[in-house]
TIVO-2410 file (N, C-alpha, C; in nm, 3 decimals):
# residues 174
REC num residu      c1      c2      c3 atome chaine
REC   1      M   6.530   8.149   9.322     N      A
REC   1      M   6.559   8.163   9.182    CA      A
REC   1      M   6.655   8.268   9.143     C      A
REC   2      S   6.763   8.261   9.103     N      A
REC   2      S   6.862   8.360   9.073    CA      A
REC   2      S   6.816   8.439   8.956     C      A
REC   3      A   6.881   8.562   8.948     N      A
REC   3      A   6.841   8.638   8.819    CA      A
REC   3      A   6.946   8.591   8.706     C      A
REC   4      P   6.884   8.614   8.561     N      A
REC   4      P   6.944   8.576   8.471    CA      A
REC   4      P   7.082   8.664   8.461     C      A
REC   5      Q   7.213   8.595   8.400     N      A
REC   5      Q   7.311   8.687   8.409    CA      A
REC   5      Q   7.308   8.720   8.263     C      A
REC   6      P   7.352   8.858   8.239     N      A
REC   6      P   7.353   8.922   8.110    CA      A
REC   6      P   7.435   8.821   8.011     C      A
REC   7      G   7.370   8.814   7.905     N      A
REC   7      G   7.429   8.731   7.777    CA      A
REC   7      G   7.418   8.596   7.756     C      A
REC   8      V   7.319   8.543   7.863     N      A
REC   8      V   7.325   8.383   7.909    CA      A
REC   8      V   7.185   8.372   7.884     C      A
REC   9      Q   7.163   8.254   7.809     N      A
REC   9      Q   7.041   8.183   7.808    CA      A
REC   9      Q   6.981   8.125   7.927     C      A
REC  10      P   6.838   8.149   7.968     N      A
REC  10      P   6.793   8.119   8.058    CA      A
REC  10      P   6.839   7.957   8.113     C      A
REC  11      G   6.866   7.914   8.224     N      A
REC  11      G   6.892   7.756   8.265    CA      A
REC  11      G   7.050   7.734   8.223     C      A
REC  12      V   7.136   7.833   8.172     N      A
REC  12      V   7.260   7.806   8.169    CA      A
REC  12      V   7.326   7.873   8.294     C      A
REC  13      Q   7.361   7.788   8.379     N      A
REC  13      Q   7.449   7.826   8.477    CA      A
REC  13      Q   7.588   7.761   8.490     C      A
REC  14      P   7.705   7.814   8.451     N      A
REC  14      P   7.818   7.743   8.469    CA      A
REC  14      P   7.860   7.736   8.577     C      A
REC  15      R   7.951   7.633   8.609     N      A
REC  15      R   8.006   7.635   8.756    CA      A
REC  15      R   8.123   7.726   8.730     C      A
REC  16      V   8.150   7.772   8.842     N      A
REC  16      V   8.234   7.889   8.860    CA      A
REC  16      V   8.350   7.841   8.979     C      A
REC  17      R   8.474   7.857   8.932     N      A
REC  17      R   8.550   7.854   9.041    CA      A
REC  17      R   8.584   7.987   9.116     C      A
REC  18      P   8.551   7.978   9.250     N      A
REC  18      P   8.541   8.073   9.320    CA      A
REC  18      P   8.693   8.175   9.340     C      A
REC  19      S   8.805   8.077   9.311     N      A
REC  19      S   8.932   8.128   9.354    CA      A
REC  19      S   8.969   8.219   9.226     C      A
REC  20      V   8.908   8.226   9.129     N      A
REC  20      V   8.928   8.288   9.004    CA      A
REC  20      V   8.915   8.440   9.011     C      A
REC  21      T   9.020   8.530   8.964     N      A
REC  21      T   8.985   8.672   8.988    CA      A
REC  21      T   9.011   8.718   8.841     C      A
REC  22      L   8.938   8.827   8.809     N      A
REC  22      L   8.952   8.906   8.682    CA      A
REC  22      L   9.009   9.025   8.698     C      A
REC  23      R   9.109   9.079   8.626     N      A
REC  23      R   9.170   9.211   8.644    CA      A
REC  23      R   9.198   9.270   8.501     C      A
REC  24      R   9.222   9.388   8.459     N      A
REC  24      R   9.285   9.433   8.356    CA      A
REC  24      R   9.413   9.406   8.336     C      A
REC  25      A   9.460   9.373   8.197     N      A
REC  25      A   9.605   9.349   8.171    CA      A
REC  25      A   9.690   9.480   8.158     C      A
REC  26      V   9.811   9.444   8.195     N      A
REC  26      V   9.896   9.581   8.190    CA      A
REC  26      V   9.990   9.544   8.097     C      A
REC  27      A  10.085   9.628   8.048     N      A
REC  27      A  10.197   9.582   7.964    CA      A
REC  27      A  10.309   9.489   8.025     C      A
REC  28      D  10.336   9.491   8.177     N      A
REC  28      D  10.429   9.399   8.208    CA      A
REC  28      D  10.363   9.247   8.215     C      A
REC  29      D  10.234   9.243   8.158     N      A
REC  29      D  10.166   9.101   8.161    CA      A
REC  29      D  10.201   9.036   8.028     C      A
REC  30      S  10.266   9.125   7.938     N      A
REC  30      S  10.301   9.051   7.784    CA      A
REC  30      S  10.340   8.920   7.783     C      A
REC  31      P  10.465   8.904   7.852     N      A
REC  31      P  10.545   8.788   7.831    CA      A
REC  31      P  10.438   8.670   7.890     C      A
REC  32      V  10.373   8.688   7.991     N      A
REC  32      V  10.293   8.567   8.033    CA      A
REC  32      V  10.170   8.543   7.940     C      A
REC  33      L  10.125   8.651   7.901     N      A
REC  33      L  10.001   8.664   7.777    CA      A
REC  33      L  10.019   8.570   7.686     C      A
REC  34      V  10.168   8.614   7.607     N      A
REC  34      V  10.207   8.555   7.486    CA      A
REC  34      V  10.216   8.404   7.517     C      A
REC  35      A  10.272   8.350   7.639     N      A
REC  35      A  10.286   8.187   7.680    CA      A
REC  35      A  10.153   8.147   7.684     C      A
REC  36      L  10.052   8.220   7.747     N      A
REC  36      L   9.899   8.189   7.775    CA      A
REC  36      L   9.853   8.154   7.636     C      A
REC  37      H   9.859   8.256   7.568     N      A
REC  37      H   9.786   8.244   7.409    CA      A
REC  37      H   9.834   8.140   7.341     C      A
REC  38      L   9.974   8.128   7.331     N      A
REC  38      L  10.027   7.993   7.258    CA      A
REC  38      L  10.000   7.852   7.320     C      A
REC  39      D   9.980   7.857   7.467     N      A
REC  39      D   9.915   7.734   7.526    CA      A
REC  39      D   9.758   7.704   7.487     C      A
REC  40      C   9.690   7.822   7.489     N      A
REC  40      C   9.548   7.817   7.467    CA      A
REC  40      C   9.525   7.756   7.327     C      A
REC  41      W   9.613   7.788   7.201     N      A
REC  41      W   9.613   7.796   7.065    CA      A
REC  41      W   9.631   7.631   7.078     C      A
REC  42      D   9.729   7.575   7.126     N      A
REC  42      D   9.759   7.420   7.141    CA      A
REC  42      D   9.630   7.351   7.177     C      A
REC  43      D   9.591   7.424   7.295     N      A
REC  43      D   9.479   7.330   7.367    CA      A
REC  43      D   9.345   7.338   7.258     C      A
REC  44      A   9.327   7.435   7.210     N      A
REC  44      A   9.207   7.439   7.131    CA      A
REC  44      A   9.227   7.394   6.995     C      A
REC  45      Y   9.345   7.403   6.917     N      A
REC  45      Y   9.312   7.400   6.774    CA      A
REC  45      Y   9.409   7.300   6.748     C      A
REC  46      T   9.488   7.199   6.839     N      A
REC  46      T   9.545   7.094   6.797    CA      A
REC  46      T   9.440   7.015   6.724     C      A
REC  47      G   9.471   6.958   6.613     N      A
REC  47      G   9.380   6.862   6.550    CA      A
REC  47      G   9.297   6.926   6.442     C      A
REC  48      L   9.274   7.058   6.454     N      A
REC  48      L   9.208   7.141   6.382    CA      A
REC  48      L   9.284   7.249   6.275     C      A
REC  49      I   9.423   7.252   6.327     N      A
REC  49      I   9.504   7.362   6.244    CA      A
REC  49      I   9.621   7.281   6.213     C      A
REC  50      D   9.670   7.291   6.100     N      A
REC  50      D   9.813   7.220   6.086    CA      A
REC  50      D   9.898   7.241   6.197     C      A
REC  51      Q   9.971   7.143   6.242     N      A
REC  51      Q  10.073   7.137   6.341    CA      A
REC  51      Q  10.193   7.237   6.321     C      A
REC  52      Q  10.212   7.244   6.195     N      A
REC  52      Q  10.345   7.357   6.143    CA      A
REC  52      Q  10.292   7.481   6.173     C      A
REC  53      I  10.155   7.514   6.168     N      A
REC  53      I  10.134   7.642   6.200    CA      A
REC  53      I  10.130   7.697   6.346     C      A
REC  54      L  10.091   7.582   6.428     N      A
REC  54      L  10.116   7.604   6.549    CA      A
REC  54      L  10.250   7.599   6.608     C      A
REC  55      D  10.320   7.516   6.556     N      A
REC  55      D  10.460   7.532   6.579    CA      A
REC  55      D  10.541   7.663   6.543     C      A
REC  56      A  10.515   7.714   6.446     N      A
REC  56      A  10.562   7.832   6.416    CA      A
REC  56      A  10.528   7.950   6.460     C      A
REC  57      R  10.415   7.947   6.536     N      A
REC  57      R  10.377   8.053   6.645    CA      A
REC  57      R  10.474   8.077   6.751     C      A
REC  58      R  10.511   7.957   6.772     N      A
REC  58      R  10.610   7.953   6.907    CA      A
REC  58      R  10.745   8.008   6.840     C      A
REC  59      A  10.792   8.013   6.758     N      A
REC  59      A  10.915   8.041   6.687    CA      A
REC  59      A  10.946   8.171   6.687     C      A
REC  60      D  10.851   8.282   6.687     N      A
REC  60      D  10.835   8.427   6.709    CA      A
REC  60      D  10.803   8.477   6.843     C      A
REC  61      E  10.824   8.403   6.959     N      A
REC  61      E  10.767   8.434   7.083    CA      A
REC  61      E  10.812   8.597   7.112     C      A
REC  62      P  10.930   8.619   7.117     N      A
REC  62      P  10.973   8.745   7.126    CA      A
REC  62      P  10.902   8.869   7.068     C      A
REC  63      A  10.880   8.854   6.918     N      A
REC  63      A  10.809   8.943   6.844    CA      A
REC  63      A  10.673   8.955   6.894     C      A
REC  64      R  10.617   8.838   6.935     N      A
REC  64      R  10.467   8.829   6.993    CA      A
REC  64      R  10.458   8.908   7.122     C      A
REC  65      V  10.567   8.925   7.207     N      A
REC  65      V  10.569   9.006   7.326    CA      A
REC  65      V  10.529   9.141   7.300     C      A
REC  66      E  10.605   9.192   7.198     N      A
REC  66      E  10.605   9.339   7.141    CA      A
REC  66      E  10.480   9.358   7.088     C      A
REC  67      R  10.406   9.266   7.008     N      A
REC  67      R  10.280   9.295   6.963    CA      A
REC  67      R  10.167   9.319   7.076     C      A
REC  68      W  10.180   9.246   7.176     N      A
REC  68      W  10.113   9.218   7.288    CA      A
REC  68      W  10.099   9.353   7.380     C      A
REC  69      R  10.232   9.414   7.363     N      A
REC  69      R  10.223   9.561   7.451    CA      A
REC  69      R  10.160   9.648   7.380     C      A
REC  70      G  10.138   9.630   7.230     N      A
REC  70      G  10.079   9.718   7.146    CA      A
REC  70      G   9.877   9.702   7.171     C      A
REC  71      I   9.881   9.557   7.172     N      A
REC  71      I   9.740   9.534   7.199    CA      A
REC  71      I   9.693   9.593   7.331     C      A
REC  72      L   9.737   9.568   7.442     N      A
REC  72      L   9.705   9.616   7.569    CA      A
REC  72      L   9.684   9.779   7.561     C      A
REC  73      D   9.708   9.842   7.463     N      A
REC  73      D   9.683   9.996   7.470    CA      A
REC  73      D   9.577   9.997   7.415     C      A
REC  74      Q   9.517   9.927   7.302     N      A
REC  74      Q   9.430   9.935   7.230    CA      A
REC  74      Q   9.273   9.932   7.285     C      A
REC  75      G   9.249   9.824   7.363     N      A
REC  75      G   9.092   9.791   7.383    CA      A
REC  75      G   9.074   9.758   7.532     C      A
REC  76      T   8.982   9.651   7.542     N      A
REC  76      T   8.960   9.614   7.687    CA      A
REC  76      T   9.033   9.453   7.682     C      A
REC  77      T   9.145   9.441   7.754     N      A
REC  77      T   9.181   9.309   7.776    CA      A
REC  77      T   9.193   9.278   7.903     C      A
REC  78      L   9.124   9.146   7.952     N      A
REC  78      L   9.102   9.132   8.090    CA      A
REC  78      L   9.177   8.990   8.090     C      A
REC  79      V   9.211   8.946   8.208     N      A
REC  79      V   9.289   8.827   8.255    CA      A
REC  79      V   9.219   8.769   8.351     C      A
REC  80      A   9.236   8.638   8.362     N      A
REC  80      A   9.171   8.574   8.442    CA      A
REC  80      A   9.283   8.488   8.523     C      A
REC  81      E   9.293   8.485   8.649     N      A
REC  81      E   9.398   8.418   8.720    CA      A
REC  81      E   9.375   8.338   8.842     C      A
REC  82      D   9.406   8.238   8.868     N      A
REC  82      D   9.370   8.144   9.004    CA      A
REC  82      D   9.522   8.147   9.066     C      A
REC  83      A   9.550   8.029   9.146     N      A
REC  83      A   9.621   8.022   9.232    CA      A
REC  83      A   9.761   7.959   9.134     C      A
REC  84      S   9.725   7.920   9.023     N      A
REC  84      S   9.831   7.845   8.938    CA      A
REC  84      S   9.894   7.992   8.834     C      A
REC  85      G   9.820   8.090   8.851     N      A
REC  85      G   9.881   8.204   8.771    CA      A
REC  85      G   9.738   8.247   8.640     C      A
REC  86      M   9.774   8.280   8.546     N      A
REC  86      M   9.678   8.324   8.425    CA      A
REC  86      M   9.608   8.216   8.385     C      A
REC  87      V   9.494   8.191   8.342     N      A
REC  87      V   9.405   8.079   8.309    CA      A
REC  87      V   9.365   8.124   8.196     C      A
REC  88      G   9.321   8.255   8.173     N      A
REC  88      G   9.255   8.302   8.013    CA      A
REC  88      G   9.264   8.445   8.027     C      A
REC  89      F   9.221   8.499   7.911     N      A
REC  89      F   9.213   8.634   7.875    CA      A
REC  89      F   9.069   8.649   7.781     C      A
REC  90      V   9.056   8.800   7.780     N      A
REC  90      V   8.948   8.823   7.633    CA      A
REC  90      V   9.001   8.966   7.617     C      A
REC  91      C   8.997   8.977   7.490     N      A
REC  91      C   9.003   9.113   7.428    CA      A
REC  91      C   8.885   9.172   7.360     C      A
REC  92      A   8.821   9.269   7.380     N      A
REC  92      A   8.720   9.333   7.309    CA      A
REC  92      A   8.750   9.498   7.279     C      A
REC  93      A   8.669   9.523   7.170     N      A
REC  93      A   8.692   9.684   7.129    CA      A
REC  93      A   8.611   9.719   7.045     C      A
REC  94      D   8.587   9.836   7.046     N      A
REC  94      D   8.469   9.894   6.932    CA      A
REC  94      D   8.564   9.926   6.816     C      A
REC  95      A   8.556   9.833   6.701     N      A
REC  95      A   8.601   9.849   6.571    CA      A
REC  95      A   8.590   9.982   6.508     C      A
REC  96      D   8.693  10.031   6.427     N      A
REC  96      D   8.681  10.139   6.377    CA      A
REC  96      D   8.750  10.121   6.225     C      A
REC  97      P   8.643  10.127   6.124     N      A
REC  97      P   8.533  10.146   6.137    CA      A
REC  97      P   8.471  10.002   6.199     C      A
REC  98      P   8.368  10.008   6.212     N      A
REC  98      P   8.279   9.900   6.273    CA      A
REC  98      P   8.247   9.773   6.164     C      A
REC  99      E   8.268   9.671   6.185     N      A
REC  99      E   8.215   9.546   6.087    CA      A
REC  99      E   8.113   9.524   6.089     C      A
REC 100      V   8.020   9.559   6.216     N      A
REC 100      V   7.906   9.511   6.217    CA      A
REC 100      V   7.830   9.648   6.319     C      A
REC 101      E   7.779   9.758   6.261     N      A
REC 101      E   7.733   9.855   6.327    CA      A
REC 101      E   7.658   9.842   6.439     C      A
REC 102      G   7.725   9.949   6.549     N      A
REC 102      G   7.681   9.937   6.672    CA      A
REC 102      G   7.697   9.806   6.765     C      A
REC 103      H   7.792   9.735   6.724     N      A
REC 103      H   7.846   9.584   6.783    CA      A
REC 103      H   8.015   9.602   6.820     C      A
REC 104      T   8.041   9.559   6.953     N      A
REC 104      T   8.177   9.564   6.996    CA      A
REC 104      T   8.229   9.431   6.942     C      A
REC 105      E   8.343   9.423   6.888     N      A
REC 105      E   8.416   9.330   6.836    CA      A
REC 105      E   8.483   9.267   6.943     C      A
REC 106      L   8.447   9.121   6.978     N      A
REC 106      L   8.502   9.024   7.067    CA      A
REC 106      L   8.642   8.976   6.984     C      A
REC 107      Q   8.769   9.016   7.002     N      A
REC 107      Q   8.845   8.992   6.909    CA      A
REC 107      Q   8.901   8.864   6.955     C      A
REC 108      S   8.936   8.817   7.096     N      A
REC 108      S   8.997   8.697   7.147    CA      A
REC 108      S   8.929   8.663   7.269     C      A
REC 109      L   8.903   8.522   7.297     N      A
REC 109      L   8.849   8.480   7.423    CA      A
REC 109      L   8.940   8.359   7.425     C      A
REC 110      Y   9.030   8.326   7.513     N      A
REC 110      Y   9.090   8.207   7.535    CA      A
REC 110      Y   9.098   8.153   7.678     C      A
REC 111      V   9.068   8.031   7.693     N      A
REC 111      V   9.073   7.988   7.838    CA      A
REC 111      V   9.179   7.838   7.817     C      A
REC 112      R   9.264   7.825   7.921     N      A
REC 112      R   9.344   7.692   7.934    CA      A
REC 112      R   9.249   7.594   7.926     C      A
REC 113      G   9.267   7.477   7.847     N      A
REC 113      G   9.191   7.347   7.838    CA      A
REC 113      G   9.172   7.284   7.989     C      A
REC 114      S   9.248   7.311   8.077     N      A
REC 114      S   9.224   7.250   8.196    CA      A
REC 114      S   9.135   7.298   8.283     C      A
REC 115      H   9.090   7.446   8.208     N      A
REC 115      H   8.978   7.514   8.304    CA      A
REC 115      H   8.851   7.520   8.203     C      A
REC 116      W   8.857   7.460   8.093     N      A
REC 116      W   8.741   7.456   8.012    CA      A
REC 116      W   8.582   7.402   8.117     C      A
REC 117      G   8.498   7.432   8.083     N      A
REC 117      G   8.358   7.386   8.178    CA      A
REC 117      G   8.364   7.433   8.280     C      A
REC 118      T   8.447   7.550   8.348     N      A
REC 118      T   8.446   7.620   8.526    CA      A
REC 118      T   8.378   7.722   8.496     C      A
REC 119      G   8.336   7.797   8.394     N      A
REC 119      G   8.284   7.927   8.402    CA      A
REC 119      G   8.376   8.047   8.377     C      A
REC 120      V   8.516   8.023   8.380     N      A
REC 120      V   8.605   8.126   8.351    CA      A
REC 120      V   8.556   8.190   8.212     C      A
REC 121      G   8.552   8.097   8.120     N      A
REC 121      G   8.528   8.180   7.988    CA      A
REC 121      G   8.406   8.267   7.994     C      A
REC 122      H   8.292   8.187   8.067     N      A
REC 122      H   8.164   8.306   8.096    CA      A
REC 122      H   8.196   8.426   8.149     C      A
REC 123      Q   8.288   8.397   8.257     N      A
REC 123      Q   8.331   8.528   8.350    CA      A
REC 123      Q   8.373   8.623   8.285     C      A
REC 124      L   8.477   8.584   8.181     N      A
REC 124      L   8.543   8.686   8.094    CA      A
REC 124      L   8.473   8.736   7.979     C      A
REC 125      L   8.388   8.677   7.929     N      A
REC 125      L   8.278   8.719   7.835    CA      A
REC 125      L   8.184   8.816   7.884     C      A
REC 126      V   8.135   8.805   8.004     N      A
REC 126      V   8.066   8.902   8.068    CA      A
REC 126      V   8.120   9.006   8.106     C      A
REC 127      A   8.238   9.007   8.171     N      A
REC 127      A   8.330   9.098   8.208    CA      A
REC 127      A   8.349   9.205   8.095     C      A
REC 128      A   8.389   9.144   7.978     N      A
REC 128      A   8.428   9.223   7.863    CA      A
REC 128      A   8.319   9.306   7.798     C      A
REC 129      I   8.191   9.223   7.761     N      A
REC 129      I   8.098   9.271   7.687    CA      A
REC 129      I   7.981   9.310   7.750     C      A
REC 130      A   7.939   9.225   7.858     N      A
REC 130      A   7.822   9.225   7.935    CA      A
REC 130      A   7.705   9.171   7.814     C      A
REC 131      D   7.593   9.232   7.815     N      A
REC 131      D   7.504   9.176   7.702    CA      A
REC 131      D   7.509   9.308   7.608     C      A
REC 132      R   7.586   9.356   7.577     N      A
REC 132      R   7.591   9.443   7.448    CA      A
REC 132      R   7.615   9.356   7.323     C      A
REC 133      P   7.572   9.412   7.220     N      A
REC 133      P   7.553   9.351   7.069    CA      A
REC 133      P   7.728   9.336   7.055     C      A
REC 134      A   7.735   9.243   6.989     N      A
REC 134      A   7.891   9.211   6.962    CA      A
REC 134      A   7.891   9.109   6.854     C      A
REC 135      Y   8.029   9.083   6.808     N      A
REC 135      Y   8.035   9.004   6.700    CA      A
REC 135      Y   8.169   8.930   6.726     C      A
REC 136      L   8.229   8.824   6.649     N      A
REC 136      L   8.339   8.773   6.680    CA      A
REC 136      L   8.355   8.667   6.551     C      A
REC 137      W   8.475   8.627   6.532     N      A
REC 137      W   8.524   8.516   6.419    CA      A
REC 137      W   8.577   8.376   6.489     C      A
REC 138      V   8.498   8.282   6.459     N      A
REC 138      V   8.545   8.169   6.535    CA      A
REC 138      V   8.595   8.058   6.421     C      A
REC 139      L   8.705   7.985   6.444     N      A
REC 139      L   8.763   7.885   6.361    CA      A
REC 139      L   8.639   7.765   6.329     C      A
REC 140      E   8.615   7.745   6.179     N      A
REC 140      E   8.537   7.641   6.149    CA      A
REC 140      E   8.577   7.500   6.231     C      A
REC 141      G   8.487   7.442   6.249     N      A
REC 141      G   8.535   7.307   6.342    CA      A
REC 141      G   8.544   7.302   6.455     C      A
REC 142      N   8.564   7.432   6.514     N      A
REC 142      N   8.596   7.458   6.655    CA      A
REC 142      N   8.463   7.424   6.726     C      A
REC 143      E   8.366   7.329   6.726     N      A
REC 143      E   8.257   7.305   6.800    CA      A
REC 143      E   8.229   7.359   6.933     C      A
REC 144      R   8.329   7.315   7.034     N      A
REC 144      R   8.331   7.358   7.163    CA      A
REC 144      R   8.302   7.511   7.163     C      A
REC 145      A   8.379   7.560   7.094     N      A
REC 145      A   8.374   7.751   7.106    CA      A
REC 145      A   8.233   7.784   7.031     C      A
REC 146      I   8.207   7.734   6.916     N      A
REC 146      I   8.071   7.764   6.848    CA      A
REC 146      I   7.955   7.733   6.970     C      A
REC 147      E   7.966   7.629   7.030     N      A
REC 147      E   7.819   7.605   7.127    CA      A
REC 147      E   7.854   7.677   7.253     C      A
REC 148      F   7.978   7.738   7.299     N      A
REC 148      F   7.977   7.804   7.389    CA      A
REC 148      F   7.919   7.953   7.344     C      A
REC 149      Y   7.957   8.010   7.232     N      A
REC 149      Y   7.896   8.123   7.193    CA      A
REC 149      Y   7.749   8.130   7.166     C      A
REC 150      R   7.709   8.018   7.137     N      A
REC 150      R   7.567   7.987   7.117    CA      A
REC 150      R   7.469   7.991   7.235     C      A
REC 151      R   7.540   7.937   7.332     N      A
REC 151      R   7.482   7.949   7.478    CA      A
REC 151      R   7.468   8.088   7.547     C      A
REC 152      H   7.555   8.176   7.460     N      A
REC 152      H   7.564   8.329   7.498    CA      A
REC 152      H   7.502   8.413   7.388     C      A
REC 153      S   7.415   8.332   7.316     N      A
REC 153      S   7.311   8.423   7.218    CA      A
REC 153      S   7.374   8.476   7.099     C      A
REC 154      F   7.504   8.428   7.091     N      A
REC 154      F   7.549   8.457   6.939    CA      A
REC 154      F   7.508   8.368   6.832     C      A
REC 155      L   7.485   8.392   6.727     N      A
REC 155      L   7.444   8.308   6.607    CA      A
REC 155      L   7.534   8.323   6.480     C      A
REC 156      L   7.548   8.215   6.411     N      A
REC 156      L   7.639   8.221   6.284    CA      A
REC 156      L   7.554   8.314   6.176     C      A
REC 157      D   7.625   8.417   6.130     N      A
REC 157      D   7.538   8.480   6.015    CA      A
REC 157      D   7.576   8.481   5.883     C      A
REC 158      G   7.648   8.366   5.857     N      A
REC 158      G   7.687   8.317   5.743    CA      A
REC 158      G   7.794   8.381   5.665     C      A
REC 159      M   7.890   8.496   5.714     N      A
REC 159      M   7.981   8.549   5.674    CA      A
REC 159      M   8.132   8.460   5.709     C      A
REC 160      V   8.195   8.452   5.600     N      A
REC 160      V   8.305   8.369   5.616    CA      A
REC 160      V   8.442   8.441   5.560     C      A
REC 161      T   8.551   8.386   5.617     N      A
REC 161      T   8.665   8.461   5.587    CA      A
REC 161      T   8.804   8.340   5.580     C      A
REC 162      V   8.863   8.338   5.488     N      A
REC 162      V   8.984   8.222   5.496    CA      A
REC 162      V   9.100   8.294   5.523     C      A
REC 163      E   9.156   8.239   5.657     N      A
REC 163      E   9.275   8.291   5.674    CA      A
REC 163      E   9.398   8.140   5.667     C      A
REC 164      R   9.504   8.153   5.681     N      A
REC 164      R   9.611   8.069   5.682    CA      A
REC 164      R   9.585   7.974   5.751     C      A
REC 165      E   9.527   7.950   5.879     N      A
REC 165      E   9.487   7.847   5.960    CA      A
REC 165      E   9.355   7.789   5.930     C      A
REC 166      G   9.261   7.871   5.845     N      A
REC 166      G   9.138   7.796   5.789    CA      A
REC 166      G   9.064   7.880   5.801     C      A
REC 167      R   8.927   7.837   5.777     N      A
REC 167      R   8.796   7.897   5.728    CA      A
REC 167      R   8.721   7.989   5.879     C      A
REC 168      H   8.713   8.088   5.903     N      A
REC 168      H   8.656   8.166   6.018    CA      A
REC 168      H   8.508   8.193   5.978     C      A
REC 169      L   8.426   8.188   6.091     N      A
REC 169      L   8.284   8.205   6.052    CA      A
REC 169      L   8.259   8.327   6.155     C      A
REC 170      R   8.163   8.407   6.097     N      A
REC 170      R   8.155   8.517   6.192    CA      A
REC 170      R   8.019   8.496   6.265     C      A
REC 171      M   7.997   8.515   6.397     N      A
REC 171      M   7.899   8.483   6.490    CA      A
REC 171      M   7.851   8.654   6.558     C      A
REC 172      V   7.714   8.666   6.559     N      A
REC 172      V   7.670   8.804   6.588    CA      A
REC 172      V   7.568   8.785   6.702     C      A
REC 173      R   7.585   8.875   6.798     N      A
REC 173      R   7.468   8.871   6.894    CA      A
REC 173      R   7.421   9.011   6.899     C      A
REC 174      S   7.321   9.049   6.873     N      A
REC 174      S   7.222   9.158   6.867    CA      A
REC 174      S   7.160   9.206   6.996     C      A
***
């Protein structure tokens, strides 16, 4: 029997593609990260978010590249790659001031739809925050993501914020 992995409930052993590697993102990754982020939003949110919002995100792609260069200087951004290129990424940082005292913020975790269920998201999550206390915001109605985070010991805490794309629910793991 293998030892439990940090942040994962016993009995949850995702399939992992052995050809996926993780590494820290660098500024030169910004254009590829922008394209990946936009693709992942389409995969995850089509049908949950107004299509005009999804389409508008693609219209300002050059500005997004510059924003990503700044993001890569702020916290921990890791990318997952396989033979096809980047297939996922995760951003985590200690918020200042912290929204939940003593907790790391999981700012984003996205994996291409073609790689859902393969363990890539699990690998990214564990690499970014291990089993540390953390919190995140998830779009209401994104049941796939909510269930993923529940399997990693995150719970909805009742906090809600409303953004342009919809209601976001906070999940916390202590």
